[in-house]
N, C-alpha and C positions, 0 to 999 in steps of 0.2 A: 408500598410505593408501585407509582403506574410506571414501568417500562423503565426501571431505576438507572441502570446503567447507561442506555441509550438516552434517556432524558437529559441526564447530566452532561453529556456530552452535546445534546441540543441546545441547552444551556450556557454552556461554555463556549460553544462556537456558534453563533446567531445564525451564519449562513446553512447550518443544517437544520433549521428549526421548519418543521414540516416536511422534512425530506425523509424516505426511507434509509434509517441508519441500521447498520450492522455492525454490532460490537464484535470484533473476532477475526480470527485470520483471513487474508485476502484469499480468493480463489484459487490465487496461482501456486500458492502453497499448500500442503498437507494441512489440515486445519478445520474448525468446528466454529459454529455461532457461540459464543456466549450470551447474547442478547440482542433484542432485534427492537428497534419503535414501532409504535403501532401502525405506521404508514407501511412497513416493512412486514408486518405481521399479517397485513390483508393480503398478502401474497403466499401466505403460509409458510413465512419464515418462522422457525422458532428455535429454542434454546438447543445446545448439542447437535443440531443439525448439520453434516459437512459443509463447509462454507461453498464448496463447488456447487451443490444442490442448492443452495439458498440463493447463489448469482444465477444459476437458471431460473428460477422462481420468481426472481426480481431482478431482472437485468440491471434496472436504473438503481440498485440498493448503491449505498456508500458505506463502503467497510472501515471501520476505524477500530485500533489496535484497544486492546481491555488497558485500563489504568487503576489496576485493584486499588492501590494507596490512595488514591484520588474517592474511589467510591467507598473506601472505608473510612476515610476523613469525613465525607459528607453523610454517612450513616451516623457516626457518634454525633455530628451536630442535630440530627432529627431527634434522635433517642432523648437527647438533651431538652428539647422541644417538650417531647412525651412526657418526661419526666415531671414537669412542671404542674401536669393535671393531679398530683398527688395518688395516681392509681398505683396499685401493684402490676409491674411490667414483666413478661416473658418474651426475651427477645427470641424473635424465632429464627431469623436469618438475618443478614445486613440489609434488607431492606422492610421485614415486618417484623410484626410483636403484638402480643394480645395483651391487653388493658382489662385488667378486673376492675369494677367500679363499684361494686354492690356496696362497700361500706361508706359510698359518698353521697347515696340517696337513702332516704327515709321513704318508710310507706311498705304496706306488706304485699301489694299487688306489682306484679313481676311487669306488666306493661304501663303500668305507671312508673315503674323506674326507668325503662326503656325510654319513654318519652322524656323524662327530666334528663336523660344523656344527649339528647338530639343537639341542644346549645353546647356543648362542651365538645363533640364531636366537631360540631362547624368552627367553635374556636380553635381548635386543632389544624383542622382543616387550614384557615385563614393563617394562622403563624407559621405554617411550613410555607405555605405560598409566599406571604410576603417576608419571609426571612431568607428562605434557600429558592426561592423561585421554581419550586417543583409543585406537581401535584401529588396528591394522596386519595385513594378511597379506603372508606370507614365501612364497616359493616358491624349493626348494632343488634343484639340479641341476648337470650338467658344462656347460652352456653357455646363452647369454642367450635363445635360442629356449625351449628345456624351462624355465627358471628364469621366465619370464613366464608362460607357462600353468599352473605348477603355484602361480605367485600368486593366480592367477585361481580357481583351483581349489574353494577352498572358504571364498570371500569370503562375508560379513564375518569377521575375526578368525578367519582361516585360517593353518595352516602345511602346505605339502605337498613332499613330496620325491619327486621323480622318480628312479629309479634307472636306471644304464644297460643292467641287466638286464631293466627293464620297461617300458622307455620306448618300445619300438616297440607292444606291445600296448595302453600307456596311449592310445598317439595314435589308434589305429584309428577306434574310434567316433565321435571328434571330427568337427564341421564342417569343411571345407577353411577357411572363414575364418576358423579360430582360428589359422591359420599366417600366420607373419611375410609381409608383401607381398601378401598376397591379399586384393583388394578387390573391389568389387561388379562390377567389368566381367569381372576374371580369374575368378571364381566363377561367372557365367554362362557363359563359353566353355567353363570345366570341365564345368560342370553339363551342358552340351548335348552334351558326351561321355560322358556317364551317370559323370561323378566327382562325387560330393556329400561323400563321407568322406574321411578321410585313409587309409583302410582301401583304399579304391577308388583311391585316388591311389598307393598302395603297390603293389598288384596291376596299375596299368595297363602293358599290355606295349606302348605304343608310345611314340614319341619325343617328349616332350610339348612340345619346341620346334617341332613344326609347329603346336600349339594356341596357345601363349604365347610364342614365341621364345626368346631368350636365357634368360629366367628361368627356364626349364623345368627342366634339369638341377640348378640350387640348390633349386627347389621339390621336387623328387624327393627332394633329401638331407634338407630339412627334414621331410618327411613320415616321414622316419626316424629322427628326432631328432638329426640331425648339424648342426652350426653353428659355424663357426669363427671367427664374426665377434668382433675382441677389444674390448675397452672401448675407447670414445672419450673421449679426456681433453684433447681441445682443444674451443672453440667458436667453430669458424672462422664458421659459417654462423648469424647472428644473427636476421636477417630475410630474407624476401623478397617484394617487389613489382611492382607494373606501373603503369603510368600512359598515359594519351591528353591529347594538348593538340588541342583543336579549332580547324579553321581557321575557325571563326566559333563565338562564344559561344552557348551554347544551354541551354536547360529541358525540351526534348523529353525527354519520360520513357521511352519506348521507345530513342532513340537512348542514353540513359544507361545502361538495363538491359541492352542489349545490349553496351554496352562493359563493364560490370562483369563480366557472364556471360564473355566473352572473357578478361579479368584473371583470374576465378577459375579458367579453366580451364589457364591458361598458370601459374597459381601451384601448383595442384594436381600440376600435370605435374612439375614443379620439385620440388615434397614427395615426390612417388613416385621420384624418380630418387635423391634425398638420403636415403631412406628416413625421412621427417621427417614428424610431426603437427603442428598449429600450435594452441596454445591462446588465442589473441589474434587479432582479425581489425581492421583499421584502413583506414578510408576517407581519402583526404585531397581536398581540393578546393580550387580556385583561382577567383576570380571576375577579372571584366575589368580590376578596378582593382589586381589582383595581391595583394590580399588570400587566404591562404591559411589552410585551418582541416584540422587532424585530429580525428576521433573513433575510439575503438577501443571493443570488448567483447571481455571475457573468457569462456570457458567451461572446464569442468573436463575433460573426455574430449578429448583431441587430435583434431582436424578434418582429413581429407585428401581429402575430395570434395569436387567441384566445387560441388554443389548447397549443401552447408554454408556454404563460404566465401561463396558467392553469395548467399545468404539473409541471411546477417548483415551483408553490404555494404548491401544494400536497407533491413534494419532500421535502420541507421545513418542513412543518407541521409534515410528518412523521420522516423525519430524525433527527429533533431536537426535537423530542416528546412533541411538544407543546400543546399538547390536554391530558395531564396528568391529566386533572381536567377539569371539566365545565367551558367554555368559555363564559363571558360576550358579548366580542366584539370578531371580526374578520376582517382583513382587508390585501387587496393585495396593491401593489403598484409598479411602475417601475421608475426606475431613470438611471442615465449616458444615456441620450437620445442624439441621432442623426438623423440628417437629412436623410431621406431615400430617396436619390435619386435612355438685347438681345445680341444679338451677341458680346460677349465678349470673350477674350482669356484666356481659364482656364486648369491647371493642375488639374486631380484628382490625390492624391497622396494618 
């Protein structure tokens, strides 16, 4: 979906249509941005950014409190529309899914199948807009990697197809950050080796394992548009968390921050290993009398970086005034997990 949370707010409140809507805490409070409309994104506003920073970048931004129950309700309606396609569906998050369509189309040539999928893609877009008054962007390709890239290519309200014939040339000018699994650290390592675009990755003559370890061969295949990941139709991993119990109850802020930073690092590493992103961050505290509280915050774009998970944990501690007395335990966790993205026909919706 296109700027899902903000688009729902703009639809439900017509006076917000065309305005720079920022879903999240107001800048007068400790808080972060959960989502931003495309009008606000033009100013550099993004999910997980401190609200005060968003207000500085976009002085005319209109801050709206999140309504997660409303967004989940809307997501259920849209998933029902997708289910009518008879495709196999892998929901990725509240506003994204893969549809595997191979069985719906005959023919041996992959590009012929892709072309056959275009009418269904247009029908889904029309259905979502006519029934829910929201726009979606759809990417069509022979695998998840390319379908995801195609869905992002013409946002908002986009429809893009990446053919097998053209995929290598399509990928060449892209930043390596566009490829699945390439985060900030990997991009820096590759950049230091003179690899900043997918084309430079395609042309690199050396063994990538010397730079980025065992991920190297897979990333090389990704650079040529090859991806054999199947749909994941189970939900085994629902959350990832880390906790620390102190020898003595404490309110020492540096100690608590260091603890949260270490926990965020542990969580981010697990997310990377499982190729997941998180849309909800939760903190847990336990006081000396064993009273236990949890608080959480959700954002629209999946989080994978240590700094973002840590920042939201700190925001929750401060905003909810959870360190009002000494803590026996502090914990950090993430939920609402989504896959962070052989030759099958996929929509990325």
